[in-house]
PDB file as gemmi writes it, atoms N, CA and C in Angstrom:
CRYST1    1.000    1.000    1.000  90.00  90.00  90.00 P 1                      
ATOM      1  N   MET A   1     -54.878-179.420 -34.051  1.00  0.00           N  
ATOM      2  CA  MET A   1     -54.433-178.577 -32.984  1.00  0.00           C  
ATOM      3  C   MET A   1     -55.650-178.089 -32.198  1.00  0.00           C  
ATOM      4  N   ILE A   2     -55.434-177.846 -30.921  1.00  0.00           N  
ATOM      5  CA  ILE A   2     -56.492-177.357 -30.043  1.00  0.00           C  
ATOM      6  C   ILE A   2     -56.379-175.831 -29.942  1.00  0.00           C  
ATOM      7  N   PHE A   3     -57.525-175.156 -30.040  1.00  0.00           N  
ATOM      8  CA  PHE A   3     -57.575-173.704 -29.923  1.00  0.00           C  
ATOM      9  C   PHE A   3     -58.528-173.317 -28.807  1.00  0.00           C  
ATOM     10  N   LYS A   4     -58.175-172.271 -28.101  1.00  0.00           N  
ATOM     11  CA  LYS A   4     -59.060-171.668 -27.105  1.00  0.00           C  
ATOM     12  C   LYS A   4     -59.648-170.424 -27.750  1.00  0.00           C  
ATOM     13  N   VAL A   5     -60.967-170.368 -27.823  1.00  0.00           N  
ATOM     14  CA  VAL A   5     -61.661-169.244 -28.453  1.00  0.00           C  
ATOM     15  C   VAL A   5     -62.323-168.419 -27.352  1.00  0.00           C  
ATOM     16  N   LEU A   6     -61.920-167.159 -27.254  1.00  0.00           N  
ATOM     17  CA  LEU A   6     -62.533-166.238 -26.304  1.00  0.00           C  
ATOM     18  C   LEU A   6     -63.592-165.439 -27.052  1.00  0.00           C  
ATOM     19  N   TYR A   7     -64.782-165.353 -26.485  1.00  0.00           N  
ATOM     20  CA  TYR A   7     -65.886-164.745 -27.219  1.00  0.00           C  
ATOM     21  C   TYR A   7     -66.907-164.107 -26.296  1.00  0.00           C  
ATOM     22  N   GLN A   8     -67.749-163.285 -26.906  1.00  0.00           N  
ATOM     23  CA  GLN A   8     -68.938-162.725 -26.262  1.00  0.00           C  
ATOM     24  C   GLN A   8     -70.136-163.389 -26.934  1.00  0.00           C  
ATOM     25  N   LYS A   9     -71.172-163.676 -26.179  1.00  0.00           N  
ATOM     26  CA  LYS A   9     -72.338-164.356 -26.749  1.00  0.00           C  
ATOM     27  C   LYS A   9     -73.126-163.483 -27.716  1.00  0.00           C  
ATOM     28  N   ASP A  10     -72.966-162.186 -27.616  1.00  0.00           N  
ATOM     29  CA  ASP A  10     -73.787-161.267 -28.398  1.00  0.00           C  
ATOM     30  C   ASP A  10     -72.908-160.289 -29.178  1.00  0.00           C  
ATOM     31  N   LYS A  11     -73.157-160.149 -30.461  1.00  0.00           N  
ATOM     32  CA  LYS A  11     -72.382-159.223 -31.297  1.00  0.00           C  
ATOM     33  C   LYS A  11     -72.838-157.782 -31.135  1.00  0.00           C  
ATOM     34  N   ILE A  12     -73.999-157.570 -30.541  1.00  0.00           N  
ATOM     35  CA  ILE A  12     -74.568-156.226 -30.430  1.00  0.00           C  
ATOM     36  C   ILE A  12     -73.985-155.465 -29.240  1.00  0.00           C  
ATOM     37  N   GLU A  13     -73.840-156.124 -28.094  1.00  0.00           N  
ATOM     38  CA  GLU A  13     -73.335-155.455 -26.898  1.00  0.00           C  
ATOM     39  C   GLU A  13     -71.837-155.215 -26.993  1.00  0.00           C  
ATOM     40  N   THR A  14     -71.402-154.164 -26.332  1.00  0.00           N  
ATOM     41  CA  THR A  14     -69.982-153.864 -26.261  1.00  0.00           C  
ATOM     42  C   THR A  14     -69.286-154.948 -25.425  1.00  0.00           C  
ATOM     43  N   PRO A  15     -68.179-155.513 -25.917  1.00  0.00           N  
ATOM     44  CA  PRO A  15     -67.473-156.550 -25.150  1.00  0.00           C  
ATOM     45  C   PRO A  15     -66.965-156.022 -23.814  1.00  0.00           C  
ATOM     46  N   ARG A  16     -67.133-156.846 -22.786  1.00  0.00           N  
ATOM     47  CA  ARG A  16     -66.629-156.540 -21.449  1.00  0.00           C  
ATOM     48  C   ARG A  16     -65.899-157.766 -20.942  1.00  0.00           C  
ATOM     49  N   ARG A  17     -64.806-157.556 -20.274  1.00  0.00           N  
ATOM     50  CA  ARG A  17     -64.014-158.660 -19.739  1.00  0.00           C  
ATOM     51  C   ARG A  17     -64.866-159.576 -18.849  1.00  0.00           C  
ATOM     52  N   GLU A  18     -65.753-159.001 -18.106  1.00  0.00           N  
ATOM     53  CA  GLU A  18     -66.565-159.768 -17.167  1.00  0.00           C  
ATOM     54  C   GLU A  18     -67.503-160.754 -17.862  1.00  0.00           C  
ATOM     55  N   THR A  19     -67.837-160.489 -19.112  1.00  0.00           N  
ATOM     56  CA  THR A  19     -68.774-161.366 -19.815  1.00  0.00           C  
ATOM     57  C   THR A  19     -68.097-162.221 -20.889  1.00  0.00           C  
ATOM     58  N   THR A  20     -66.766-162.195 -20.913  1.00  0.00           N  
ATOM     59  CA  THR A  20     -66.039-163.013 -21.886  1.00  0.00           C  
ATOM     60  C   THR A  20     -66.128-164.480 -21.500  1.00  0.00           C  
ATOM     61  N   LEU A  21     -66.458-165.312 -22.466  1.00  0.00           N  
ATOM     62  CA  LEU A  21     -66.544-166.761 -22.281  1.00  0.00           C  
ATOM     63  C   LEU A  21     -65.483-167.421 -23.146  1.00  0.00           C  
ATOM     64  N   SER A  22     -65.275-168.720 -22.934  1.00  0.00           N  
ATOM     65  CA  SER A  22     -64.297-169.422 -23.766  1.00  0.00           C  
ATOM     66  C   SER A  22     -64.818-170.810 -24.118  1.00  0.00           C  
ATOM     67  N   LEU A  23     -64.320-171.295 -25.242  1.00  0.00           N  
ATOM     68  CA  LEU A  23     -64.572-172.677 -25.634  1.00  0.00           C  
ATOM     69  C   LEU A  23     -63.288-173.223 -26.243  1.00  0.00           C  
ATOM     70  N   TYR A  24     -63.192-174.535 -26.251  1.00  0.00           N  
ATOM     71  CA  TYR A  24     -62.025-175.212 -26.800  1.00  0.00           C  
ATOM     72  C   TYR A  24     -62.464-175.959 -28.046  1.00  0.00           C  
ATOM     73  N   LEU A  25     -61.639-175.885 -29.072  1.00  0.00           N  
ATOM     74  CA  LEU A  25     -62.019-176.391 -30.371  1.00  0.00           C  
ATOM     75  C   LEU A  25     -60.818-177.030 -31.047  1.00  0.00           C  
ATOM     76  N   GLU A  26     -61.046-178.135 -31.730  1.00  0.00           N  
ATOM     77  CA  GLU A  26     -59.981-178.760 -32.501  1.00  0.00           C  
ATOM     78  C   GLU A  26     -60.157-178.384 -33.966  1.00  0.00           C  
ATOM     79  N   ALA A  27     -59.080-177.864 -34.581  1.00  0.00           N  
ATOM     80  CA  ALA A  27     -59.102-177.454 -35.981  1.00  0.00           C  
ATOM     81  C   ALA A  27     -57.677-177.512 -36.529  1.00  0.00           C  
ATOM     82  N   GLU A  28     -57.574-177.465 -37.838  1.00  0.00           N  
ATOM     83  CA  GLU A  28     -56.256-177.513 -38.488  1.00  0.00           C  
ATOM     84  C   GLU A  28     -55.477-176.211 -38.276  1.00  0.00           C  
ATOM     85  N   THR A  29     -56.150-175.067 -38.456  1.00  0.00           N  
ATOM     86  CA  THR A  29     -55.498-173.766 -38.340  1.00  0.00           C  
ATOM     87  C   THR A  29     -56.397-172.805 -37.583  1.00  0.00           C  
ATOM     88  N   GLU A  30     -55.834-171.652 -37.226  1.00  0.00           N  
ATOM     89  CA  GLU A  30     -56.615-170.621 -36.555  1.00  0.00           C  
ATOM     90  C   GLU A  30     -57.729-170.109 -37.464  1.00  0.00           C  
ATOM     91  N   VAL A  31     -57.443-170.008 -38.748  1.00  0.00           N  
ATOM     92  CA  VAL A  31     -58.457-169.568 -39.723  1.00  0.00           C  
ATOM     93  C   VAL A  31     -59.611-170.563 -39.767  1.00  0.00           C  
ATOM     94  N   ASP A  32     -59.298-171.864 -39.745  1.00  0.00           N  
ATOM     95  CA  ASP A  32     -60.343-172.894 -39.731  1.00  0.00           C  
ATOM     96  C   ASP A  32     -61.172-172.801 -38.453  1.00  0.00           C  
ATOM     97  N   ALA A  33     -60.503-172.578 -37.321  1.00  0.00           N  
ATOM     98  CA  ALA A  33     -61.212-172.466 -36.045  1.00  0.00           C  
ATOM     99  C   ALA A  33     -62.186-171.301 -36.076  1.00  0.00           C  
ATOM    100  N   ARG A  34     -61.732-170.148 -36.577  1.00  0.00           N  
ATOM    101  CA  ARG A  34     -62.594-168.974 -36.669  1.00  0.00           C  
ATOM    102  C   ARG A  34     -63.792-169.256 -37.584  1.00  0.00           C  
ATOM    103  N   SER A  35     -63.525-169.900 -38.696  1.00  0.00           N  
ATOM    104  CA  SER A  35     -64.576-170.215 -39.659  1.00  0.00           C  
ATOM    105  C   SER A  35     -65.624-171.145 -39.050  1.00  0.00           C  
ATOM    106  N   ILE A  36     -65.183-172.147 -38.322  1.00  0.00           N  
ATOM    107  CA  ILE A  36     -66.104-173.102 -37.693  1.00  0.00           C  
ATOM    108  C   ILE A  36     -67.018-172.387 -36.706  1.00  0.00           C  
ATOM    109  N   VAL A  37     -66.449-171.533 -35.870  1.00  0.00           N  
ATOM    110  CA  VAL A  37     -67.256-170.821 -34.871  1.00  0.00           C  
ATOM    111  C   VAL A  37     -68.221-169.853 -35.556  1.00  0.00           C  
ATOM    112  N   GLN A  38     -67.751-169.119 -36.559  1.00  0.00           N  
ATOM    113  CA  GLN A  38     -68.616-168.154 -37.245  1.00  0.00           C  
ATOM    114  C   GLN A  38     -69.760-168.830 -37.987  1.00  0.00           C  
ATOM    115  N   GLU A  39     -69.524-169.995 -38.545  1.00  0.00           N  
ATOM    116  CA  GLU A  39     -70.567-170.698 -39.291  1.00  0.00           C  
ATOM    117  C   GLU A  39     -71.624-171.322 -38.385  1.00  0.00           C  
ATOM    118  N   ASN A  40     -71.250-171.617 -37.135  1.00  0.00           N  
ATOM    119  CA  ASN A  40     -72.147-172.357 -36.251  1.00  0.00           C  
ATOM    120  C   ASN A  40     -72.718-171.565 -35.087  1.00  0.00           C  
ATOM    121  N   THR A  41     -72.279-170.308 -34.920  1.00  0.00           N  
ATOM    122  CA  THR A  41     -72.766-169.504 -33.797  1.00  0.00           C  
ATOM    123  C   THR A  41     -72.956-168.053 -34.225  1.00  0.00           C  
ATOM    124  N   ASP A  42     -73.518-167.266 -33.318  1.00  0.00           N  
ATOM    125  CA  ASP A  42     -73.620-165.821 -33.504  1.00  0.00           C  
ATOM    126  C   ASP A  42     -72.650-165.105 -32.564  1.00  0.00           C  
ATOM    127  N   TYR A  43     -71.633-165.803 -32.082  1.00  0.00           N  
ATOM    128  CA  TYR A  43     -70.697-165.249 -31.118  1.00  0.00           C  
ATOM    129  C   TYR A  43     -69.833-164.154 -31.730  1.00  0.00           C  
ATOM    130  N   ASN A  44     -69.439-163.218 -30.900  1.00  0.00           N  
ATOM    131  CA  ASN A  44     -68.484-162.178 -31.254  1.00  0.00           C  
ATOM    132  C   ASN A  44     -67.113-162.676 -30.783  1.00  0.00           C  
ATOM    133  N   ILE A  45     -66.295-163.148 -31.696  1.00  0.00           N  
ATOM    134  CA  ILE A  45     -64.997-163.719 -31.351  1.00  0.00           C  
ATOM    135  C   ILE A  45     -64.026-162.593 -31.010  1.00  0.00           C  
ATOM    136  N   GLU A  46     -63.430-162.698 -29.824  1.00  0.00           N  
ATOM    137  CA  GLU A  46     -62.452-161.704 -29.394  1.00  0.00           C  
ATOM    138  C   GLU A  46     -61.035-162.140 -29.743  1.00  0.00           C  
ATOM    139  N   TYR A  47     -60.731-163.390 -29.496  1.00  0.00           N  
ATOM    140  CA  TYR A  47     -59.351-163.856 -29.653  1.00  0.00           C  
ATOM    141  C   TYR A  47     -59.353-165.375 -29.795  1.00  0.00           C  
ATOM    142  N   ILE A  48     -58.448-165.878 -30.627  1.00  0.00           N  
ATOM    143  CA  ILE A  48     -58.271-167.323 -30.773  1.00  0.00           C  
ATOM    144  C   ILE A  48     -56.817-167.634 -30.459  1.00  0.00           C  
ATOM    145  N   GLU A  49     -56.621-168.523 -29.506  1.00  0.00           N  
ATOM    146  CA  GLU A  49     -55.280-168.835 -29.025  1.00  0.00           C  
ATOM    147  C   GLU A  49     -54.963-170.313 -29.260  1.00  0.00           C  
ATOM    148  N   PRO A  50     -53.863-170.602 -29.959  1.00  0.00           N  
ATOM    149  CA  PRO A  50     -53.471-172.007 -30.125  1.00  0.00           C  
ATOM    150  C   PRO A  50     -52.911-172.542 -28.806  1.00  0.00           C  
ATOM    151  N   LEU A  51     -53.274-173.763 -28.478  1.00  0.00           N  
ATOM    152  CA  LEU A  51     -52.781-174.378 -27.248  1.00  0.00           C  
ATOM    153  C   LEU A  51     -51.908-175.575 -27.596  1.00  0.00           C  
ATOM    154  N   GLN A  52     -50.728-175.612 -26.996  1.00  0.00           N  
ATOM    155  CA  GLN A  52     -49.849-176.759 -27.200  1.00  0.00           C  
ATOM    156  C   GLN A  52     -48.864-176.845 -26.045  1.00  0.00           C  
ATOM    157  N   GLY A  53     -48.261-177.999 -25.897  1.00  0.00           N  
ATOM    158  CA  GLY A  53     -47.252-178.188 -24.860  1.00  0.00           C  
ATOM    159  C   GLY A  53     -47.787-177.983 -23.459  1.00  0.00           C  
ATOM    160  N   LYS A  54     -47.001-177.295 -22.653  1.00  0.00           N  
ATOM    161  CA  LYS A  54     -47.347-177.057 -21.241  1.00  0.00           C  
ATOM    162  C   LYS A  54     -48.617-176.222 -21.102  1.00  0.00           C  
ATOM    163  N   HIS A  55     -48.824-175.307 -22.032  1.00  0.00           N  
ATOM    164  CA  HIS A  55     -50.031-174.479 -21.968  1.00  0.00           C  
ATOM    165  C   HIS A  55     -51.279-175.351 -22.138  1.00  0.00           C  
ATOM    166  N   LEU A  56     -51.247-176.272 -23.081  1.00  0.00           N  
ATOM    167  CA  LEU A  56     -52.376-177.186 -23.283  1.00  0.00           C  
ATOM    168  C   LEU A  56     -52.567-178.065 -22.058  1.00  0.00           C  
ATOM    169  N   GLU A  57     -51.486-178.583 -21.502  1.00  0.00           N  
ATOM    170  CA  GLU A  57     -51.578-179.421 -20.298  1.00  0.00           C  
ATOM    171  C   GLU A  57     -52.235-178.661 -19.153  1.00  0.00           C  
ATOM    172  N   TYR A  58     -51.863-177.392 -18.996  1.00  0.00           N  
ATOM    173  CA  TYR A  58     -52.442-176.567 -17.944  1.00  0.00           C  
ATOM    174  C   TYR A  58     -53.949-176.386 -18.161  1.00  0.00           C  
ATOM    175  N   GLU A  59     -54.341-176.052 -19.375  1.00  0.00           N  
ATOM    176  CA  GLU A  59     -55.763-175.852 -19.683  1.00  0.00           C  
ATOM    177  C   GLU A  59     -56.562-177.140 -19.481  1.00  0.00           C  
ATOM    178  N   GLN A  60     -55.965-178.290 -19.794  1.00  0.00           N  
ATOM    179  CA  GLN A  60     -56.657-179.571 -19.656  1.00  0.00           C  
ATOM    180  C   GLN A  60     -56.930-179.921 -18.199  1.00  0.00           C  
ATOM    181  N   GLN A  61     -56.206-179.327 -17.274  1.00  0.00           N  
ATOM    182  CA  GLN A  61     -56.424-179.586 -15.841  1.00  0.00           C  
ATOM    183  C   GLN A  61     -57.653-178.849 -15.305  1.00  0.00           C  
ATOM    184  N   SER A  62     -58.152-177.886 -16.063  1.00  0.00           N  
ATOM    185  CA  SER A  62     -59.312-177.119 -15.646  1.00  0.00           C  
ATOM    186  C   SER A  62     -60.568-177.981 -15.737  1.00  0.00           C  
ATOM    187  N   PRO A  63     -61.456-177.882 -14.747  1.00  0.00           N  
ATOM    188  CA  PRO A  63     -62.712-178.638 -14.829  1.00  0.00           C  
ATOM    189  C   PRO A  63     -63.607-178.161 -15.973  1.00  0.00           C  
ATOM    190  N   ASP A  64     -63.347-176.961 -16.498  1.00  0.00           N  
ATOM    191  CA  ASP A  64     -64.140-176.416 -17.598  1.00  0.00           C  
ATOM    192  C   ASP A  64     -63.629-176.841 -18.971  1.00  0.00           C  
ATOM    193  N   PHE A  65     -62.512-177.575 -19.009  1.00  0.00           N  
ATOM    194  CA  PHE A  65     -61.946-177.974 -20.302  1.00  0.00           C  
ATOM    195  C   PHE A  65     -62.799-179.074 -20.922  1.00  0.00           C  
ATOM    196  N   LYS A  66     -63.351-178.767 -22.093  1.00  0.00           N  
ATOM    197  CA  LYS A  66     -64.147-179.724 -22.840  1.00  0.00           C  
ATOM    198  C   LYS A  66     -64.117-179.275 -24.294  1.00  0.00           C  
ATOM    199  N   LEU A  67     -63.755-180.166 -25.202  1.00  0.00           N  
ATOM    200  CA  LEU A  67     -63.730-179.810 -26.614  1.00  0.00           C  
ATOM    201  C   LEU A  67     -65.156-179.634 -27.122  1.00  0.00           C  
ATOM    202  N   THR A  68     -65.397-178.534 -27.798  1.00  0.00           N  
ATOM    203  CA  THR A  68     -66.695-178.243 -28.382  1.00  0.00           C  
ATOM    204  C   THR A  68     -66.729-178.830 -29.791  1.00  0.00           C  
ATOM    205  N   GLU A  69     -67.790-179.526 -30.086  1.00  0.00           N  
ATOM    206  CA  GLU A  69     -67.971-180.089 -31.428  1.00  0.00           C  
ATOM    207  C   GLU A  69     -69.238-179.526 -32.038  1.00  0.00           C  
ATOM    208  N   PHE A  70     -69.134-179.069 -33.270  1.00  0.00           N  
ATOM    209  CA  PHE A  70     -70.290-178.560 -33.989  1.00  0.00           C  
ATOM    210  C   PHE A  70     -70.660-179.587 -35.048  1.00  0.00           C  
ATOM    211  N   ASN A  71     -71.938-179.802 -35.252  1.00  0.00           N  
ATOM    212  CA  ASN A  71     -72.395-180.784 -36.252  1.00  0.00           C  
ATOM    213  C   ASN A  71     -72.460-180.196 -37.618  1.00  0.00           C  
TER     214      ASN A  71                                                      
END                                                                             
């Protein structure tokens, strides 16, 4: 399943909507997605949203849609 992860690059600063970033990730569950991001980054995860159906199709039309892969 594809997940959209909304995050802040820094865990120290107070989260602000203006600085929220997103990445797209493929994982089995939301827990797996969170674990993958936490193990590979220092990001402050705000929200993880599962994408499927029409919502996924809509997100895929964005020029910013790109699946993030961690080694």
